[in-house]
SEBATOR-178501 format. One record per residue (C-alpha): residue number from 1; residue in one letter; x negated, y negated, z negated. Coordinates in nm, 4 decimals. Layout:
<voses>
seq = NUM&type = A&c1 = X&c2 = Y&c3 = Z
...
</voses>
This chain:
<voses>
seq = 1&type = M&c1 = -11.6555&c2 = 5.5349&c3 = 2.8554
seq = 2&type = A&c1 = -11.4346&c2 = 5.3610&c3 = 3.0879
seq = 3&type = S&c1 = -11.3704&c2 = 5.5158&c3 = 3.4347
seq = 4&type = T&c1 = -11.5686&c2 = 5.3367&c3 = 3.7040
seq = 5&type = V&c1 = -11.3144&c2 = 5.4635&c3 = 3.9851
seq = 6&type = P&c1 = -11.0410&c2 = 5.2077&c3 = 4.0393
seq = 7&type = Q&c1 = -10.6984&c2 = 5.3054&c3 = 3.8931
seq = 8&type = P&c1 = -10.3453&c2 = 5.1919&c3 = 3.9856
seq = 9&type = G&c1 = -10.3157&c2 = 4.8048&c3 = 3.9025
seq = 10&type = D&c1 = -10.6946&c2 = 4.7593&c3 = 3.9759
seq = 11&type = V&c1 = -10.7964&c2 = 4.4863&c3 = 4.2276
seq = 12&type = I&c1 = -11.0685&c2 = 4.5730&c3 = 4.4861
seq = 13&type = A&c1 = -11.2551&c2 = 4.2972&c3 = 4.6761
seq = 14&type = V&c1 = -11.3918&c2 = 4.4283&c3 = 5.0079
seq = 15&type = R&c1 = -11.5878&c2 = 4.3475&c3 = 5.3182
seq = 16&type = T&c1 = -11.4216&c2 = 4.4264&c3 = 5.6307
seq = 17&type = T&c1 = -11.5597&c2 = 4.3740&c3 = 6.0002
seq = 18&type = G&c1 = -11.4353&c2 = 4.1355&c3 = 6.2615
seq = 19&type = R&c1 = -11.4413&c2 = 3.7843&c3 = 6.3688
seq = 20&type = A&c1 = -11.1707&c2 = 3.6685&c3 = 6.0992
seq = 21&type = A&c1 = -11.3741&c2 = 3.8549&c3 = 5.8022
seq = 22&type = G&c1 = -11.6837&c2 = 3.6898&c3 = 5.9214
seq = 23&type = L&c1 = -11.5055&c2 = 3.3329&c3 = 5.9077
seq = 24&type = I&c1 = -11.3623&c2 = 3.3949&c3 = 5.5673
seq = 25&type = R&c1 = -11.7348&c2 = 3.4732&c3 = 5.4290
seq = 26&type = F&c1 = -11.8493&c2 = 3.1803&c3 = 5.6042
seq = 27&type = G&c1 = -11.5834&c2 = 2.9587&c3 = 5.4620
seq = 28&type = S&c1 = -11.6781&c2 = 3.1007&c3 = 5.0989
seq = 29&type = A&c1 = -12.0464&c2 = 2.9999&c3 = 5.1673
seq = 30&type = L&c1 = -11.9470&c2 = 2.6504&c3 = 5.3151
seq = 31&type = R&c1 = -11.7231&c2 = 2.5754&c3 = 4.9996
seq = 32&type = E&c1 = -12.0070&c2 = 2.6723&c3 = 4.7701
seq = 33&type = L&c1 = -12.2265&c2 = 2.4465&c3 = 4.9567
seq = 34&type = L&c1 = -11.9973&c2 = 2.1537&c3 = 4.9906
seq = 35&type = T&c1 = -11.8268&c2 = 2.1742&c3 = 4.6326
seq = 36&type = G&c1 = -12.0681&c2 = 2.3607&c3 = 4.4173
seq = 37&type = T&c1 = -11.7983&c2 = 2.5973&c3 = 4.3241
seq = 38&type = A&c1 = -11.9143&c2 = 2.9703&c3 = 4.2826
seq = 39&type = A&c1 = -11.7764&c2 = 3.1299&c3 = 4.5985
seq = 40&type = P&c1 = -11.9840&c2 = 3.4487&c3 = 4.6768
seq = 41&type = D&c1 = -11.9599&c2 = 3.5211&c3 = 5.0344
seq = 42&type = L&c1 = -11.9798&c2 = 3.9176&c3 = 4.9752
seq = 43&type = D&c1 = -11.6329&c2 = 4.0057&c3 = 5.0458
seq = 44&type = N&c1 = -11.3503&c2 = 3.8591&c3 = 5.2577
seq = 45&type = H&c1 = -11.0322&c2 = 4.0909&c3 = 5.1477
seq = 46&type = I&c1 = -10.8479&c2 = 4.2010&c3 = 4.8568
seq = 47&type = A&c1 = -10.6494&c2 = 4.5083&c3 = 4.7932
seq = 48&type = V&c1 = -10.4637&c2 = 4.6227&c3 = 4.4917
seq = 49&type = V&c1 = -10.4732&c2 = 5.0154&c3 = 4.3974
seq = 50&type = H&c1 = -10.1437&c2 = 5.1597&c3 = 4.3769
seq = 51&type = H&c1 = -10.1668&c2 = 5.5506&c3 = 4.3547
seq = 52&type = K&c1 = -10.3315&c2 = 5.8635&c3 = 4.4415
seq = 53&type = D&c1 = -10.1228&c2 = 6.1067&c3 = 4.6382
seq = 54&type = K&c1 = -10.0924&c2 = 6.4748&c3 = 4.6203
seq = 55&type = A&c1 = -10.4007&c2 = 6.5194&c3 = 4.8792
seq = 56&type = G&c1 = -10.6165&c2 = 6.2886&c3 = 4.6476
seq = 57&type = T&c1 = -10.6005&c2 = 5.9830&c3 = 4.8675
seq = 58&type = L&c1 = -10.6268&c2 = 5.6550&c3 = 4.6846
seq = 59&type = W&c1 = -10.3647&c2 = 5.4359&c3 = 4.8432
seq = 60&type = C&c1 = -10.3782&c2 = 5.0372&c3 = 4.7919
seq = 61&type = V&c1 = -10.1408&c2 = 4.7676&c3 = 4.8885
seq = 62&type = E&c1 = -10.2774&c2 = 4.4575&c3 = 5.0670
seq = 63&type = G&c1 = -10.1554&c2 = 4.1526&c3 = 5.2294
seq = 64&type = R&c1 = -10.2456&c2 = 4.1126&c3 = 5.6157
seq = 65&type = P&c1 = -10.1210&c2 = 3.9369&c3 = 5.9181
seq = 66&type = G&c1 = -9.8741&c2 = 4.2041&c3 = 5.9845
seq = 67&type = G&c1 = -9.7305&c2 = 4.1638&c3 = 5.6298
seq = 68&type = V&c1 = -9.7768&c2 = 4.3416&c3 = 5.2929
seq = 69&type = G&c1 = -9.8520&c2 = 4.7146&c3 = 5.3680
seq = 70&type = W&c1 = -10.0222&c2 = 5.0375&c3 = 5.2465
seq = 71&type = R&c1 = -10.3886&c2 = 5.1062&c3 = 5.3339
seq = 72&type = D&c1 = -10.6043&c2 = 5.4279&c3 = 5.2310
seq = 73&type = A&c1 = -10.8743&c2 = 5.2913&c3 = 5.0174
seq = 74&type = K&c1 = -11.1454&c2 = 5.5377&c3 = 5.1249
seq = 75&type = A&c1 = -11.3371&c2 = 5.3203&c3 = 5.3609
seq = 76&type = Y&c1 = -11.2909&c2 = 5.0355&c3 = 5.1219
seq = 77&type = L&c1 = -11.4637&c2 = 5.2129&c3 = 4.8054
seq = 78&type = A&c1 = -11.7343&c2 = 5.3620&c3 = 5.0458
seq = 79&type = S&c1 = -11.8916&c2 = 5.0091&c3 = 5.1208
seq = 80&type = P&c1 = -12.1909&c2 = 4.9098&c3 = 4.8999
seq = 81&type = Y&c1 = -11.9958&c2 = 4.5529&c3 = 4.8941
seq = 82&type = T&c1 = -11.7000&c2 = 4.6556&c3 = 4.7334
seq = 83&type = V&c1 = -11.6437&c2 = 4.4999&c3 = 4.3771
seq = 84&type = S&c1 = -11.3525&c2 = 4.6004&c3 = 4.1499
seq = 85&type = N&c1 = -11.2136&c2 = 4.5160&c3 = 3.8155
seq = 86&type = V&c1 = -11.2217&c2 = 4.8596&c3 = 3.6867
seq = 87&type = L&c1 = -11.3349&c2 = 4.7470&c3 = 3.3371
seq = 88&type = Q&c1 = -11.0919&c2 = 4.4671&c3 = 3.2780
seq = 89&type = P&c1 = -10.8605&c2 = 4.5731&c3 = 3.0087
seq = 90&type = K&c1 = -10.5157&c2 = 4.6574&c3 = 3.1326
seq = 91&type = T&c1 = -10.2129&c2 = 4.8218&c3 = 2.9219
seq = 92&type = A&c1 = -10.0139&c2 = 5.1297&c3 = 3.0975
seq = 93&type = D&c1 = -9.7170&c2 = 4.8737&c3 = 3.1195
seq = 94&type = Q&c1 = -9.9485&c2 = 4.6258&c3 = 3.2815
seq = 95&type = R&c1 = -10.0606&c2 = 4.8707&c3 = 3.5426
seq = 96&type = K&c1 = -9.6854&c2 = 4.9525&c3 = 3.6083
seq = 97&type = L&c1 = -9.5872&c2 = 4.6074&c3 = 3.6318
seq = 98&type = V&c1 = -9.8523&c2 = 4.5621&c3 = 3.8932
seq = 99&type = C&c1 = -9.7703&c2 = 4.8431&c3 = 4.0998
seq = 100&type = A&c1 = -9.3980&c2 = 4.7925&c3 = 4.0832
seq = 101&type = G&c1 = -9.4452&c2 = 4.4351&c3 = 4.1997
seq = 102&type = A&c1 = -9.6745&c2 = 4.5410&c3 = 4.4682
seq = 103&type = L&c1 = -9.4061&c2 = 4.8219&c3 = 4.5951
seq = 104&type = A&c1 = -9.1377&c2 = 4.5486&c3 = 4.5923
seq = 105&type = L&c1 = -9.3414&c2 = 4.3156&c3 = 4.8039
seq = 106&type = I&c1 = -9.4179&c2 = 4.5605&c3 = 5.0894
seq = 107&type = G&c1 = -9.3107&c2 = 4.4085&c3 = 5.4299
seq = 108&type = T&c1 = -9.3487&c2 = 4.0471&c3 = 5.2868
seq = 109&type = P&c1 = -9.4892&c2 = 3.8067&c3 = 5.5756
seq = 110&type = Y&c1 = -9.8330&c2 = 3.6636&c3 = 5.5729
seq = 111&type = D&c1 = -9.8962&c2 = 3.3325&c3 = 5.4337
seq = 112&type = W&c1 = -10.0265&c2 = 3.1107&c3 = 5.7378
seq = 113&type = E&c1 = -9.9760&c2 = 2.8024&c3 = 5.5275
seq = 114&type = G&c1 = -10.1842&c2 = 2.9474&c3 = 5.2620
seq = 115&type = I&c1 = -10.4507&c2 = 3.0201&c3 = 5.5077
seq = 116&type = A&c1 = -10.4538&c2 = 2.6713&c3 = 5.6017
seq = 117&type = A&c1 = -10.4909&c2 = 2.5767&c3 = 5.2433
seq = 118&type = D&c1 = -10.7936&c2 = 2.8108&c3 = 5.2088
seq = 119&type = A&c1 = -10.9516&c2 = 2.6355&c3 = 5.4957
seq = 120&type = A&c1 = -10.8905&c2 = 2.2750&c3 = 5.3527
seq = 121&type = A&c1 = -11.0409&c2 = 2.4152&c3 = 5.0349
seq = 122&type = D&c1 = -11.3394&c2 = 2.5576&c3 = 5.2031
seq = 123&type = L&c1 = -11.3941&c2 = 2.1946&c3 = 5.3705
seq = 124&type = D&c1 = -11.3312&c2 = 2.0118&c3 = 5.0380
seq = 125&type = L&c1 = -11.0198&c2 = 1.8824&c3 = 5.1540
seq = 126&type = S&c1 = -10.7824&c2 = 2.0788&c3 = 4.8897
seq = 127&type = A&c1 = -10.6473&c2 = 1.7397&c3 = 4.7693
seq = 128&type = L&c1 = -10.4796&c2 = 1.7196&c3 = 5.0983
seq = 129&type = W&c1 = -10.3250&c2 = 2.0605&c3 = 5.0918
seq = 130&type = H&c1 = -10.2098&c2 = 2.2484&c3 = 4.7665
seq = 131&type = P&c1 = -9.9191&c2 = 2.4677&c3 = 4.8122
seq = 132&type = A&c1 = -9.8138&c2 = 2.6433&c3 = 4.4874
seq = 133&type = F&c1 = -9.6037&c2 = 2.9392&c3 = 4.3891
seq = 134&type = G&c1 = -9.2942&c2 = 2.8981&c3 = 4.2035
seq = 135&type = A&c1 = -9.1455&c2 = 3.1603&c3 = 3.9536
seq = 136&type = E&c1 = -8.9504&c2 = 3.3239&c3 = 4.2180
seq = 137&type = V&c1 = -9.0982&c2 = 3.6122&c3 = 4.4432
seq = 138&type = P&c1 = -9.3118&c2 = 3.4740&c3 = 4.7026
seq = 139&type = G&c1 = -9.1779&c2 = 3.4704&c3 = 5.0499
seq = 140&type = H&c1 = -9.5378&c2 = 3.4818&c3 = 5.2157
seq = 141&type = V&c1 = -9.8733&c2 = 3.5937&c3 = 5.0741
seq = 142&type = V&c1 = -10.2155&c2 = 3.6591&c3 = 5.1833
seq = 143&type = C&c1 = -10.4168&c2 = 3.9268&c3 = 5.0335
seq = 144&type = S&c1 = -10.5624&c2 = 3.7230&c3 = 4.7501
seq = 145&type = S&c1 = -10.2461&c2 = 3.5413&c3 = 4.6371
seq = 146&type = L&c1 = -10.0631&c2 = 3.8864&c3 = 4.6534
seq = 147&type = A&c1 = -10.3100&c2 = 4.0189&c3 = 4.3947
seq = 148&type = E&c1 = -10.2850&c2 = 3.6889&c3 = 4.1952
seq = 149&type = W&c1 = -9.9024&c2 = 3.6900&c3 = 4.1834
seq = 150&type = L&c1 = -9.9117&c2 = 4.0555&c3 = 4.0651
seq = 151&type = Y&c1 = -10.1442&c2 = 3.9902&c3 = 3.7846
seq = 152&type = L&c1 = -9.9776&c2 = 3.6554&c3 = 3.6573
seq = 153&type = K&c1 = -9.6452&c2 = 3.8660&c3 = 3.6468
seq = 154&type = A&c1 = -9.8212&c2 = 4.1228&c3 = 3.4374
seq = 155&type = H&c1 = -9.9812&c2 = 3.8714&c3 = 3.2075
seq = 156&type = L&c1 = -10.3260&c2 = 3.9591&c3 = 3.3165
seq = 157&type = A&c1 = -10.6264&c2 = 3.7415&c3 = 3.3464
seq = 158&type = C&c1 = -10.7161&c2 = 3.6341&c3 = 3.7063
seq = 159&type = P&c1 = -10.9255&c2 = 3.3751&c3 = 3.8919
seq = 160&type = K&c1 = -10.6784&c2 = 3.0741&c3 = 3.9081
seq = 161&type = Q&c1 = -10.4066&c2 = 3.1238&c3 = 3.6443
seq = 162&type = E&c1 = -10.1912&c2 = 2.8559&c3 = 3.7805
seq = 163&type = G&c1 = -10.0134&c2 = 3.0225&c3 = 4.0848
seq = 164&type = A&c1 = -10.2171&c2 = 2.8147&c3 = 4.3515
seq = 165&type = R&c1 = -10.1495&c2 = 2.9877&c3 = 4.7162
seq = 166&type = E&c1 = -10.5096&c2 = 2.9000&c3 = 4.8187
seq = 167&type = I&c1 = -10.6900&c2 = 3.1821&c3 = 4.6094
seq = 168&type = Q&c1 = -10.9476&c2 = 3.3362&c3 = 4.8000
seq = 169&type = P&c1 = -11.1437&c2 = 3.6845&c3 = 4.8004
seq = 170&type = A&c1 = -11.4583&c2 = 3.4965&c3 = 4.6844
seq = 171&type = D&c1 = -11.2450&c2 = 3.3672&c3 = 4.3891
seq = 172&type = W&c1 = -11.1567&c2 = 3.7303&c3 = 4.2900
seq = 173&type = T&c1 = -11.5367&c2 = 3.8489&c3 = 4.3404
seq = 174&type = A&c1 = -11.6528&c2 = 3.5560&c3 = 4.1371
seq = 175&type = F&c1 = -11.4092&c2 = 3.6276&c3 = 3.8605
seq = 176&type = M&c1 = -11.4912&c2 = 4.0163&c3 = 3.8449
seq = 177&type = L&c1 = -11.8581&c2 = 3.9429&c3 = 3.8557
seq = 178&type = A&c1 = -11.8438&c2 = 3.6455&c3 = 3.5816
seq = 179&type = N&c1 = -11.6358&c2 = 3.8499&c3 = 3.3407
seq = 180&type = H&c1 = -11.8236&c2 = 4.1815&c3 = 3.4022
seq = 181&type = Y&c1 = -11.5239&c2 = 4.3562&c3 = 3.4897
seq = 182&type = S&c1 = -11.7075&c2 = 4.5507&c3 = 3.7791
seq = 183&type = A&c1 = -11.8665&c2 = 4.8768&c3 = 3.7041
</voses>
C-alpha cells in the first residue's frame, strides 16, 4: 500500500490564516460562483515537499511574498484542511527533478503580476489578463505556479498543463481530489 505521508516531490495544499488567506479562499468561491469552474475554497496555499532532515523534520519549498523559501511542514500537515497528492504516481527520477528544481528556485521573487491574473480569473476577467510561462526558468512565481512549473519540467500531471501563471491553490486541490491522489 502507498504511503499516506507526503514524500519529496509531493504537493500539499494548505489553509493558512490571515486576511490574504481569506481573500484567496473567497476568490476561489467567487470564481466557482461566476464561472462554474470547480474551485474548492478549502485551501489557499501550496507547498512542495523537499526532504526530511536528520531530526525528522519534513521541509517544503514554497512561493511567498518574500520569495521562494523553506518551510517546516509540521503545521501544514497537522491541519484537517491539508490535501496532498501522495497517491499520484511519480518515479524516483521525477521526484528528484521536482526537488532539484525547487532548490534552484530558492529566492525567486514573488509574482505580483500572477496575483493580478488570479484576481482577474476570480472575477471572470481572465481574457483581459493571461500571463504565461516560457520554457526558461521563471523570474517570478507564486506558490501554485512554482509547483506547476516544477511538475511540468518533471513531466508530471498537474492542473493546468499549459504553463499558465494564474494557477491557484483551488486548482491544485480540485486536481488532487478529482484524480483521487489524496489519501
